[in-house]
C-alpha positions in Angstrom: -110.2 37.9 -29.7 -107.4 40.1 -31.2 -104.5 42.5 -30.2 -105.5 46.1 -29.3 -104.0 47.7 -32.9 -103.8 51.8 -33.2 -106.8 52.8 -34.9 -107.3 49.5 -36.4 -109.4 49.0 -40.1 -113.4 48.0 -40.3 -112.4 44.2 -40.5 -111.2 44.4 -37.4 -114.6 45.5 -35.9 -116.7 43.5 -38.2 -115.2 40.7 -36.3 -115.9 42.7 -33.1 -119.7 42.9 -34.5 -120.2 39.5 -34.8 -119.1 38.3 -31.5 -120.8 37.7 -28.6 -117.6 38.6 -26.7 -114.2 40.0 -27.9 -110.7 39.8 -25.5 -108.6 42.5 -26.0 -105.3 40.9 -25.9 -102.6 42.9 -24.1 -101.0 40.5 -22.8 -99.4 39.4 -26.0 -95.6 39.7 -27.3 -95.7 42.8 -29.0 -95.1 42.0 -33.0 -91.6 42.3 -34.4 -91.0 44.3 -37.6 -93.0 46.7 -39.5 -97.1 45.6 -38.4 -100.6 46.8 -38.0 -99.6 47.1 -34.3 -98.5 51.0 -34.1 -99.7 52.3 -37.1 -102.6 52.4 -39.8 -103.4 54.5 -42.9 -105.8 57.4 -43.9 -107.3 59.1 -46.6 -105.7 62.5 -47.8 -107.2 63.7 -50.5 -106.6 61.7 -53.6 -104.1 60.0 -52.0 -103.2 57.8 -48.4 -100.9 58.4 -45.6 -99.1 55.8 -42.6 -99.8 57.1 -39.6 -97.0 55.9 -37.0 -96.8 56.0 -33.6 -93.2 55.6 -32.3 -92.5 53.3 -29.7 -90.2 51.8 -27.8 -89.6 48.7 -25.2 -87.5 48.2 -22.3 -84.1 47.8 -22.0 -83.2 43.9 -22.5 -87.1 42.9 -23.6 -86.1 43.5 -27.4 -88.3 41.2 -29.2 -89.9 39.6 -26.5 -92.2 42.6 -24.6 -96.3 42.1 -24.4 -98.1 44.9 -25.6 -98.3 46.4 -22.0 -94.4 47.0 -21.8 -94.2 48.9 -25.3 -93.7 52.5 -24.5 -94.0 55.5 -26.3 -90.8 57.2 -27.7 -91.7 60.2 -27.3 -94.9 62.8 -27.7 -94.2 64.6 -30.8 -96.4 62.5 -32.9 -100.0 63.1 -31.2 -99.7 66.6 -32.9 -98.7 65.6 -35.8 -101.0 62.8 -36.2 -103.9 64.8 -35.1 -102.4 68.1 -37.2 -103.1 65.5 -40.4 -106.4 64.1 -39.5 -107.6 67.3 -39.5 -106.3 68.4 -42.9 -107.6 65.0 -44.0 -111.1 64.7 -42.7 -112.4 68.6 -41.6 -114.8 68.3 -44.5 -116.2 65.3 -43.7 -120.0 65.6 -42.4 -119.9 63.7 -39.2 -115.6 65.7 -38.0 -117.1 68.0 -35.6 -119.0 65.7 -33.7 -116.0 62.6 -33.5 -112.4 64.6 -33.9 -112.7 66.5 -30.1 -113.1 63.5 -28.8 -110.8 61.6 -30.7 -107.9 64.8 -30.0 -109.0 64.3 -26.4 -107.5 60.2 -26.1 -104.9 60.8 -27.8 -103.7 64.1 -26.1 -103.8 62.4 -23.0 -102.3 59.0 -23.7 -98.8 57.9 -21.5 -98.9 54.4 -22.5 -98.8 52.9 -25.3 -101.0 49.9 -24.7 -103.9 52.3 -22.6 -104.3 54.8 -26.3 -105.0 51.5 -28.2 -107.5 49.8 -25.6 -109.4 53.4 -25.1 -109.5 54.3 -28.8 -110.5 50.4 -29.8 -113.5 50.9 -27.6 -114.0 54.4 -28.7 -114.1 53.7 -31.9 -116.1 50.9 -31.2 -118.9 52.4 -28.8 -118.8 55.2 -31.7 -119.5 52.9 -34.4 -122.5 51.7 -32.5 -120.7 48.3 -31.5 -122.0 47.0 -27.9 -119.6 43.6 -27.6 -118.1 43.5 -24.6 -114.2 43.9 -25.0 -112.4 43.0 -21.6 -109.1 43.0 -21.7 -106.4 39.7 -21.1 -104.7 40.8 -18.2 -108.4 41.6 -16.0 -108.6 37.6 -16.9 -104.9 36.1 -16.5 -101.6 36.7 -18.0 -100.7 33.0 -18.0 -103.0 31.6 -20.4 -100.6 29.5 -23.0 -100.0 31.0 -25.8 -101.8 30.2 -29.6 -104.4 27.5 -29.5 -103.8 26.8 -25.7 -105.1 30.4 -25.2 -107.6 30.1 -27.1 -109.3 27.0 -25.4 -108.7 28.9 -21.9 -110.3 32.0 -23.3 -113.1 30.2 -24.5 -113.7 28.2 -21.0 -113.9 31.5 -19.5 -116.5 32.7 -21.1 -118.4 29.3 -21.3 -117.9 29.7 -25.7 -117.8 27.0 -27.8 -117.3 28.6 -31.2 -114.3 31.1 -31.5 -114.4 33.4 -34.2 -110.5 34.0 -36.1 -109.3 36.1 -38.3 -108.0 34.5 -41.9 -104.4 35.7 -40.7 -104.2 33.3 -37.6 -104.8 29.6 -40.2 -101.1 29.1 -39.7 -101.3 28.3 -36.1 -105.2 27.8 -35.2 -105.5 23.7 -35.2 -109.6 22.4 -35.5 -108.6 19.3 -34.6 -107.8 20.8 -31.8 -110.2 23.3 -30.5 -112.7 20.6 -31.7 -111.5 18.1 -28.9 -112.6 20.3 -26.6 -115.7 21.2 -27.8 -114.5 24.3 -29.9 -115.5 25.7 -33.3 -113.6 27.2 -35.4 -114.9 29.6 -37.6 -113.5 32.6 -39.8 -114.7 35.7 -40.4 -115.4 36.7 -44.0 -115.5 40.0 -44.7 -116.6 42.0 -47.5 -115.7 45.5 -47.1 -118.3 48.3 -47.6 -117.8 50.3 -50.4 -119.4 54.1 -48.4 -119.4 58.3 -49.5 -115.6 59.1 -49.3 -113.8 62.3 -49.0 -111.8 62.7 -53.1 -113.0 60.6 -55.9 -113.1 56.9 -55.9 -112.9 54.4 -53.0 -109.9 53.4 -51.3 -110.6 50.4 -48.9 -108.7 49.3 -45.5 -108.5 52.2 -44.2 -108.2 53.0 -40.1 -112.3 53.0 -39.2 -111.9 56.7 -38.8 -112.5 57.2 -42.1 -115.8 55.4 -42.2 -116.3 57.4 -39.0 -116.2 60.5 -40.2 -117.3 60.1 -43.4 -120.3 58.2 -42.1 -121.5 58.1 -38.1 -121.5 54.8 -36.6 -121.2 51.9 -39.1 -121.3 52.6 -43.1 -123.9 51.3 -45.2 -123.2 50.6 -48.8 -123.3 52.5 -50.9 -126.5 53.6 -53.7 
């Protein structure tokens, strides 16, 4: 399970590749401050560029808004992001195939959460990942938080293993999960080094970097 973030990195999709079911947590709290919820990096030449989607939350929901409540602050970012991506990757081998699809999703977006869900699912398909990606709002919206949420979703899907990112170590309780018959495993991700535009290799970019350069899931460069 994971929040539907903006153009996530390959580690996000590696966890999805390893899972039987990957729940998109669209009814959990949107993080405060700077996060990857609404931003990620691409490579431009030999440098990097941070793409940020401007968002706003309804008055009175500051600090507690859910992903489904977050609004797009304006529409000007769309042309800016697409122009930056075009300039960064137009010479990439698979750009002409995938950029029109990406453009259509971004241009038609009128909701922050729907934008991210659509991009995550498109990237997964394009990378060759067939793992089901149900949304939390399609299951239930009040299943608790942290370990309670994990246990509830495992019960829904009959899962006995929960594959977690390392960032959740602070609140995952393996003993509590074990009492419910759930084994906690942490994802071990070794970032592949693949052919990239520019000199050298830059890791941990948005997965669109790998998609435009390699098409589908990248294999390690010779």
